[in-house]
MDTraj code that builds the backbone (N, CA, C; nanometers):
import mdtraj as md
import numpy as np

residues = "MET LYS LYS PHE LEU ASN GLU PHE LYS GLU PHE ALA MET LYS GLY ASN MET ILE ASP MET SER ILE GLY VAL VAL ILE GLY ALA ALA PHE GLY LYS ILE VAL THR GLY LEU THR ASP CYS ILE ILE THR PRO LEU ILE ALA LEU ILE ILE GLY ALA ILE PHE HIS VAL GLU THR THR ASP GLN LEU PHE GLY ALA ILE THR VAL GLY PRO PHE PRO ILE GLY GLN LEU ILE SER THR ILE ILE ASP PHE LEU ILE THR ALA VAL VAL LEU PHE ALA ILE VAL LYS ALA ILE ASN GLU ILE GLN SER LEU GLY HIS HIS GLU GLU GLU PRO ALA ALA PRO THR THR LYS VAL CYS PRO TYR CYS LYS SER GLU ILE ALA ILE ASP ALA VAL LYS CYS PRO HIS CYS THR SER ASP VAL GLU".split()
xyz = np.array([
    [-3.7447, -1.8360, 0.4546],
    [-3.6396, -1.8628, 0.3595],
    [-3.6283, -1.7490, 0.2583],
    [-3.7429, -1.6932, 0.2189],
    [-3.7430, -1.5847, 0.1218],
    [-3.6740, -1.4614, 0.1803],
    [-3.6965, -1.4366, 0.3091],
    [-3.6320, -1.3232, 0.3754],
    [-3.4801, -1.3421, 0.3760],
    [-3.4350, -1.4632, 0.4022],
    [-3.2920, -1.4939, 0.4023],
    [-3.2326, -1.4692, 0.2640],
    [-3.3005, -1.5133, 0.1596],
    [-3.2507, -1.4943, 0.0236],
    [-3.2458, -1.3463, -0.0132],
    [-3.3470, -1.2692, 0.0287],
    [-3.3455, -1.1256, 0.0017],
    [-3.2298, -1.0560, 0.0741],
    [-3.2072, -1.0961, 0.1998],
    [-3.0950, -1.0384, 0.2736],
    [-2.9623, -1.0737, 0.2075],
    [-2.9486, -1.1977, 0.1620],
    [-2.8262, -1.2378, 0.0935],
    [-2.8082, -1.1606, -0.0360],
    [-2.9181, -1.1395, -0.1095],
    [-2.9121, -1.0637, -0.2346],
    [-2.8652, -0.9209, -0.2079],
    [-2.9173, -0.8570, -0.1036],
    [-2.8741, -0.7214, -0.0679],
    [-2.7261, -0.7199, -0.0307],
    [-2.6848, -0.8200, 0.0439],
    [-2.5445, -0.8290, 0.0853],
    [-2.4524, -0.8463, -0.0350],
    [-2.4889, -0.9369, -0.1254],
    [-2.4035, -0.9690, -0.2396],
    [-2.3977, -0.8561, -0.3412],
    [-2.5015, -0.7755, -0.3477],
    [-2.5057, -0.6699, -0.4481],
    [-2.4514, -0.5362, -0.3988],
    [-2.4029, -0.5317, -0.2778],
    [-2.3420, -0.4079, -0.2293],
    [-2.2176, -0.3803, -0.3124],
    [-2.1865, -0.2538, -0.3309],
    [-2.0715, -0.2147, -0.4121],
    [-1.9414, -0.2701, -0.3596],
    [-1.9227, -0.2711, -0.2297],
    [-1.7962, -0.3187, -0.1740],
    [-1.7752, -0.4669, -0.2025],
    [-1.8805, -0.5440, -0.1969],
    [-1.8696, -0.6874, -0.2209],
    [-1.8307, -0.7155, -0.3658],
    [-1.8904, -0.6440, -0.4588],
    [-1.8586, -0.6633, -0.5998],
    [-1.7156, -0.6178, -0.6276],
    [-1.6755, -0.5030, -0.5715],
    [-1.5382, -0.4549, -0.5891],
    [-1.4371, -0.5551, -0.5339],
    [-1.4687, -0.6111, -0.4185],
    [-1.3781, -0.7081, -0.3582],
    [-1.3686, -0.8340, -0.4450],
    [-1.4800, -0.8771, -0.5015],
    [-1.4791, -0.9953, -0.5884],
    [-1.3918, -0.9718, -0.7115],
    [-1.4049, -0.8556, -0.7701],
    [-1.3232, -0.8220, -0.8871],
    [-1.1756, -0.8191, -0.8476],
    [-1.1458, -0.7632, -0.7304],
    [-1.0079, -0.7591, -0.6822],
    [-0.9489, -0.8977, -0.6623],
    [-1.0288, -0.9891, -0.6115],
    [-0.9808, -1.1269, -0.5904],
    [-0.9504, -1.1939, -0.7238],
    [-1.0384, -1.1762, -0.8219],
    [-1.0169, -1.2376, -0.9532],
    [-0.8922, -1.1789, -1.0193],
    [-0.8783, -1.0466, -1.0153],
    [-0.7601, -0.9828, -1.0738],
    [-0.6344, -1.0259, -0.9989],
    [-0.6432, -1.0361, -0.8671],
    [-0.5288, -1.0810, -0.7878],
    [-0.4863, -1.2220, -0.8231],
    [-0.5828, -1.3104, -0.8469],
    [-0.5488, -1.4478, -0.8858],
    [-0.4800, -1.4497, -1.0218],
    [-0.5303, -1.3693, -1.1146],
    [-0.4676, -1.3624, -1.2465],
    [-0.3266, -1.3038, -1.2360],
    [-0.3115, -1.2026, -1.1530],
    [-0.1793, -1.1428, -1.1318],
    [-0.0842, -1.2451, -1.0696],
    [-0.1350, -1.3252, -0.9784],
    [-0.0533, -1.4306, -0.9179],
    [-0.0039, -1.5302, -1.0210],
    [-0.0892, -1.5643, -1.1185],
    [-0.0475, -1.6566, -1.2243],
    [0.0617, -1.5935, -1.3106],
    [0.0482, -1.4641, -1.3374],
    [0.1500, -1.3948, -1.4165],
    [0.2833, -1.3952, -1.3430],
    [0.2797, -1.3651, -1.2131],
    [0.4036, -1.3629, -1.1343],
    [0.4649, -1.5016, -1.1268],
    [0.3834, -1.6034, -1.1100],
    [0.4353, -1.7400, -1.1066],
    [0.5014, -1.7757, -1.2396],
    [0.4383, -1.7401, -1.3489],
    [0.4977, -1.7650, -1.4810],
    [0.6284, -1.6889, -1.4980],
    [0.6298, -1.5639, -1.4529],
    [0.7517, -1.4834, -1.4610],
    [0.8638, -1.5467, -1.3796],
    [0.8305, -1.5921, -1.2613],
    [0.9320, -1.6547, -1.1757],
    [0.9820, -1.7851, -1.2372],
    [0.8899, -1.8700, -1.2824],
    [0.9283, -2.0009, -1.3360],
    [1.0015, -1.9906, -1.4696],
    [0.9612, -1.8950, -1.5548],
    [1.0158, -1.8901, -1.6912],
    [1.1343, -1.7950, -1.7075],
    [1.1451, -1.6941, -1.6235],
    [1.2505, -1.5946, -1.6431],
    [1.3445, -1.5843, -1.5234],
    [1.2901, -1.5597, -1.4052],
    [1.3756, -1.5308, -1.2894],
    [1.4537, -1.6542, -1.2439],
    [1.3852, -1.7666, -1.2272],
    [1.4555, -1.8878, -1.1839],
    [1.5638, -1.9298, -1.2837],
    [1.5378, -1.9308, -1.4155],
    [1.6467, -1.9646, -1.5088],
    [1.7626, -1.8643, -1.5035],
    [1.7325, -1.7339, -1.4845],
    [1.8407, -1.6360, -1.4736],
    [1.9269, -1.6622, -1.3508],
    [1.8618, -1.6886, -1.2387],
    [1.9378, -1.7202, -1.1167],
    [2.0188, -1.8476, -1.1380],
    [1.9584, -1.9450, -1.2049],
    [2.0298, -2.0699, -1.2320],
    [2.1514, -2.0460, -1.3213],
    [2.1377, -1.9597, -1.4219],
    [2.2511, -1.9290, -1.5095],
    [2.3625, -1.8587, -1.4321],
    [2.3243, -1.7670, -1.3458],
    [2.4248, -1.6955, -1.2660],
    [2.4969, -1.7923, -1.1728],
    [2.4198, -1.8755, -1.1034],
    [2.4820, -1.9734, -1.0126],
    [2.5662, -2.0731, -1.0914],
    [2.5169, -2.1137, -1.2087],
    [2.5930, -2.2055, -1.2931],
    [2.7236, -2.1437, -1.3388],
    [2.7219, -2.0142, -1.3714],
    [2.8451, -1.9467, -1.4144],
    [2.9431, -1.9323, -1.2986],
    [2.8907, -1.9063, -1.1785],
    [2.9784, -1.8893, -1.0616],
    [3.0432, -2.0217, -1.0229],
    [2.9639, -2.1279, -1.0193],
    [3.0145, -2.2569, -0.9729],
    [3.0543, -2.3503, -1.0873],
    [3.0523, -2.3002, -1.2103],
    [3.0920, -2.3759, -1.3282],
    [3.0141, -2.5067, -1.3419],
    [2.8811, -2.4944, -1.3298],
    [2.7933, -2.6098, -1.3464],
    [2.7277, -2.5960, -1.4825],
    [2.7250, -2.7045, -1.5606],
    [2.6702, -2.6959, -1.6949],
    [2.5193, -2.7094, -1.6998],
    [2.4599, -2.7882, -1.6116],
    [2.3145, -2.8043, -1.6130],
    [2.2527, -2.7107, -1.5115],
    [2.1653, -2.6279, -1.5597],
    [2.0978, -2.5329, -1.4717],
    [1.9468, -2.5486, -1.4798],
    [1.9003, -2.6625, -1.5295],
    [1.7571, -2.6862, -1.5439],
    [1.6901, -2.6979, -1.4078],
    [1.5827, -2.6247, -1.3901],
    [1.4999, -2.6308, -1.2693],
    [1.5847, -2.6282, -1.1422],
    [1.6558, -2.5195, -1.1254],
    [1.7466, -2.5079, -1.0118],
    [1.6739, -2.5264, -0.8794],
    [1.5685, -2.4510, -0.8581],
    [1.5019, -2.4581, -0.7283],
    [1.4134, -2.5810, -0.7157],
    [1.3521, -2.6232, -0.8249],
    [1.2643, -2.7392, -0.8187],
    [1.3373, -2.8672, -0.7844],
    [1.4669, -2.8739, -0.8139],
    [1.5444, -2.9951, -0.7894],
    [1.5912, -3.0069, -0.6446],
    [1.5805, -2.8993, -0.5667],
    [1.6288, -2.9028, -0.4283],
    [1.5253, -2.9729, -0.3409],
    [1.5669, -3.0834, -0.2781],
    [1.4794, -3.1537, -0.1845],
    [1.5621, -3.1927, -0.0627],
    [1.4952, -3.1907, 0.0509],
    [1.5572, -3.2385, 0.1746],
    [1.4672, -3.3505, 0.2240],
    [1.5118, -3.4713, 0.2040],
    [1.4276, -3.5856, 0.2367],
    [1.3060, -3.5826, 0.1463],
    [1.1877, -3.5954, 0.2048],
    [1.0669, -3.5925, 0.1226],
    [1.0145, -3.4505, 0.0968],
    [1.0854, -3.3492, 0.1467],
    [1.0357, -3.2115, 0.1386],
    [1.0936, -3.1382, 0.0180],
    [1.0063, -3.0902, -0.0700],
    [1.0530, -3.0172, -0.1892],
    [1.0858, -2.8710, -0.1538],
    [1.2033, -2.8474, -0.1007],
    [1.2444, -2.7144, -0.0577],
    [1.2535, -2.6189, -0.1769],
    [1.2862, -2.6690, -0.2914],
    [1.2958, -2.5861, -0.4112],
    [1.1644, -2.5193, -0.4458],
    [1.0549, -2.5927, -0.4312],
    [0.9231, -2.5327, -0.4560],
    [0.8939, -2.4222, -0.3559],
    [0.9360, -2.4424, -0.2319],
    [0.9180, -2.3389, -0.1304],
    [0.9960, -2.2132, -0.1674],
    [1.1181, -2.2303, -0.2148],
    [1.1991, -2.1146, -0.2553],
    [1.1314, -2.0407, -0.3705],
    [1.0801, -2.1134, -0.4687],
    [1.0093, -2.0500, -0.5806],
    [0.8854, -1.9763, -0.5328],
    [0.8136, -2.0343, -0.4400],
    [0.6942, -1.9697, -0.3864],
    [0.7299, -1.8424, -0.3103],
    [0.8395, -1.8459, -0.2367],
    [0.8842, -1.7260, -0.1639],
    [0.9233, -1.6161, -0.2629],
    [0.9912, -1.6528, -0.3710],
    [1.0250, -1.5542, -0.4739],
    [0.8986, -1.4960, -0.5350],
    [0.7989, -1.5813, -0.5645],
    [0.6697, -1.5331, -0.6145],
    [0.6089, -1.4319, -0.5192],
    [0.6077, -1.4653, -0.3905],
    [0.5484, -1.3762, -0.2911],
    [0.6216, -1.2425, -0.2867],
    [0.7541, -1.2473, -0.2862],
    [0.8311, -1.1222, -0.2783],
    [0.8057, -1.0330, -0.3996],
    [0.7998, -1.0928, -0.5175],
    [0.7708, -1.0136, -0.6375],
    [0.6315, -0.9529, -0.6277],
    [0.5338, -1.0336, -0.5887],
    [0.3967, -0.9840, -0.5750],
    [0.3896, -0.8718, -0.4731],
    [0.4552, -0.8887, -0.3584],
    [0.4512, -0.7866, -0.2541],
    [0.5149, -0.6566, -0.3011],
    [0.6271, -0.6646, -0.3702],
    [0.6943, -0.5428, -0.4182],
    [0.6077, -0.4717, -0.5224],
    [0.5503, -0.5474, -0.6150],
    [0.4670, -0.4856, -0.7177],
    [0.3425, -0.4230, -0.6559],
    [0.2770, -0.4938, -0.5637],
    [0.1586, -0.4366, -0.4993],
    [0.1939, -0.3130, -0.4176],
    [0.3085, -0.3151, -0.3496],
    [0.3538, -0.1972, -0.2764],
    [0.3716, -0.0791, -0.3710],
    [0.4339, -0.1039, -0.4858],
    [0.4551, 0.0034, -0.5827],
    [0.3224, 0.0565, -0.6366],
    [0.2279, -0.0324, -0.6612],
    [0.0972, 0.0112, -0.7126],
    [0.0244, 0.0950, -0.6082],
    [0.0212, 0.0484, -0.4833],
    [-0.0479, 0.1228, -0.3775],
    [0.0189, 0.2580, -0.3547],
    [0.1520, 0.2598, -0.3575],
    [0.2245, 0.3851, -0.3390],
    [0.1917, 0.4829, -0.4515],
    [0.1867, 0.4338, -0.5757],
    [0.1535, 0.5197, -0.6897],
    [0.0109, 0.5729, -0.6786],
    [-0.0817, 0.4876, -0.6387],
    [-0.2207, 0.5322, -0.6231],
    [-0.2308, 0.6383, -0.5142],
    [-0.1607, 0.6184, -0.4036],
    [-0.1628, 0.7181, -0.2962],
    [-0.1020, 0.8497, -0.3420],
    [0.0044, 0.8448, -0.4218],
    [0.0653, 0.9669, -0.4744],
    [-0.0324, 1.0397, -0.5660],
    [-0.1009, 0.9653, -0.6521],
    [-0.1975, 1.0260, -0.7438],
    [-0.3118, 1.0902, -0.6661],
    [-0.3595, 1.0225, -0.5624],
    [-0.4687, 1.0770, -0.4830],
    [-0.4258, 1.2012, -0.4051],
    [-0.2996, 1.2063, -0.3642],
    [-0.2546, 1.3205, -0.2850],
    [-0.2245, 1.4422, -0.3717],
    [-0.2182, 1.4266, -0.5052],
    [-0.1922, 1.5406, -0.5914],
    [-0.3034, 1.6448, -0.5826],
    [-0.4256, 1.6011, -0.5717],
    [-0.5383, 1.6936, -0.5662],
    [-0.5585, 1.7568, -0.4302],
    [-0.5030, 1.6985, -0.3270],
    [-0.5230, 1.7490, -0.1923],
    [-0.4057, 1.8372, -0.1522],
    [-0.4383, 1.9584, -0.1134],
    [-0.3362, 2.0503, -0.0647],
    [-0.3586, 2.0723, 0.0836],
    [-0.2492, 2.0703, 0.1568],
    [-0.2592, 2.0975, 0.2996],
    [-0.3016, 2.2428, 0.3170],
    [-0.4083, 2.2620, 0.3903],
    [-0.4537, 2.3981, 0.4141],
    [-0.3647, 2.4633, 0.5184],
    [-0.3171, 2.5824, 0.4831],
    [-0.2358, 2.6555, 0.5777],
    [-0.3279, 2.7131, 0.6843],
    [-0.2823, 2.7126, 0.8088],
    [-0.3680, 2.7694, 0.9130],
    [-0.3915, 2.9175, 0.8863],
    [-0.5131, 2.9592, 0.9121],
    [-0.5495, 3.0985, 0.8889],
    [-0.4712, 3.1886, 0.9846],
    [-0.4383, 3.3057, 0.9343],
    [-0.3658, 3.4004, 1.0189],
    [-0.4560, 3.4409, 1.1361],
    [-0.3989, 3.4535, 1.2546],
    [-0.4818, 3.4889, 1.3699],
    [-0.5405, 3.6292, 1.3546],
    [-0.6648, 3.6438, 1.3981],
    [-0.7311, 3.7746, 1.3902],
    [-0.7428, 3.8392, 1.5269],
    [-0.7061, 3.7653, 1.6307],
    [-0.7125, 3.8210, 1.7662],
    [-0.5845, 3.7898, 1.8419],
    [-0.5658, 3.8629, 1.9495],
    [-0.4552, 3.8371, 2.0412],
    [-0.5062, 3.8582, 2.1821],
    [-0.4253, 3.8231, 2.2808],
    [-0.4657, 3.8345, 2.4210],
    [-0.3970, 3.9561, 2.4817],
    [-0.4740, 4.0357, 2.5513],
    [-0.4193, 4.1519, 2.6221],
    [-0.3269, 4.1013, 2.7328],
    [-0.2033, 4.1522, 2.7394],
    [-0.1106, 4.1026, 2.8421],
    [-0.1491, 4.1449, 2.9839],
    [-0.2391, 4.2387, 2.9978],
    [-0.2750, 4.2890, 3.1303],
    [-0.4018, 4.2246, 3.1858],
    [-0.5102, 4.2267, 3.1058],
    [-0.6365, 4.1724, 3.1575],
    [-0.6705, 4.0358, 3.0996],
    [-0.5908, 3.9875, 3.0056],
    [-0.6063, 3.8559, 2.9417],
    [-0.7349, 3.8441, 2.8602],
    [-0.7892, 3.9561, 2.8173],
    [-0.9065, 3.9552, 2.7302],
    [-0.8620, 3.9368, 2.5850],
    [-0.9499, 3.8845, 2.5052],
    [-0.9199, 3.8679, 2.3644],
    [-0.9534, 3.9981, 2.2927],
    [-0.8543, 4.0481, 2.2171],
    [-0.8733, 4.1750, 2.1460],
    [-0.8306, 4.1579, 2.0009],
    [-0.8652, 4.2531, 1.9168],
    [-0.8286, 4.2482, 1.7750],
    [-0.6767, 4.2501, 1.7616],
    [-0.6274, 4.1855, 1.6583],
    [-0.4831, 4.1710, 1.6386],
    [-0.4156, 4.3058, 1.6146],
    [-0.4845, 4.3993, 1.5531],
    [-0.4233, 4.5282, 1.5231],
    [-0.4550, 4.6354, 1.6267],
    [-0.5142, 4.5964, 1.7392],
    [-0.5485, 4.6938, 1.8445],
    [-0.4219, 4.7444, 1.9122],
    [-0.4200, 4.8744, 1.9424],
    [-0.3074, 4.9333, 2.0163],
    [-0.3475, 4.9666, 2.1589],
    [-0.4782, 4.9593, 2.1877],
    [-0.5295, 4.9845, 2.3213],
    [-0.6378, 4.8825, 2.3509],
    [-0.6329, 4.8203, 2.4665],
    [-0.7315, 4.7197, 2.5048],
    [-0.8651, 4.7871, 2.5338],
    [-0.9743, 4.7438, 2.4714],
    [-1.1059, 4.8046, 2.4969],
    [-1.1622, 4.7690, 2.6342],
    [-1.1044, 4.6678, 2.6995],
    [-1.1565, 4.6247, 2.8293],
    [-1.0886, 4.6965, 2.9451],
    [-0.9550, 4.7024, 2.9395],
    [-0.8824, 4.7636, 3.0513],
    [-0.8147, 4.8945, 3.0121],
    [-0.8258, 4.9359, 2.8891],
    [-0.7704, 5.0594, 2.8311],
    [-0.6173, 5.0674, 2.8437],
    [-0.5499, 4.9539, 2.8538],
    [-0.4046, 4.9538, 2.8588],
    [-0.3496, 4.9620, 2.7174],
    [-0.2328, 5.0198, 2.7041],
    [-0.1653, 5.0233, 2.5761],
    [-0.1025, 4.8863, 2.5505],
    [-0.1290, 4.8290, 2.4328],
    [-0.0723, 4.6999, 2.3972],
    [0.0072, 4.7126, 2.2685],
    [0.1028, 4.6307, 2.2507],
    [0.1873, 4.6376, 2.1310],
    [0.1522, 4.5298, 2.0329],
])
top = md.Topology()
chain = top.add_chain()
for i, resn in enumerate(residues, 1):
    res = top.add_residue(resn, chain, resSeq=i)
    for name in ("N", "CA", "C"):
        top.add_atom(name, md.element.get_by_symbol(name[0]), res)
traj = md.Trajectory(xyz[None], top)
């Protein structure tokens, strides 16, 4: 049992495991922020726009009020909006991080060739050679 606990301790204390745990906690907090943003700002704005288009005076809980039988379709719509906002923001964050990381990396240009092939004997010779050292042919 002690060996099992030591192995678990090594596993749990690895850097990747701790980083992943922090990411999950931050992700959950970010999810709550997005849900609040959707419920408090985006859904009422959409409701106001739809209310103005269709001349409806009550725009309270537009998506939450939509039900089909026993199924709360409005909650599903709100959840989909939450997901889309989260996905777009995470995409933007990952893209920005990749851009920042690529700033320090420069594509190395291939080195200029220092040799060429003799057209007569197919030996490799210096790039600035005018005569092949193997077959003594004149090369350009």
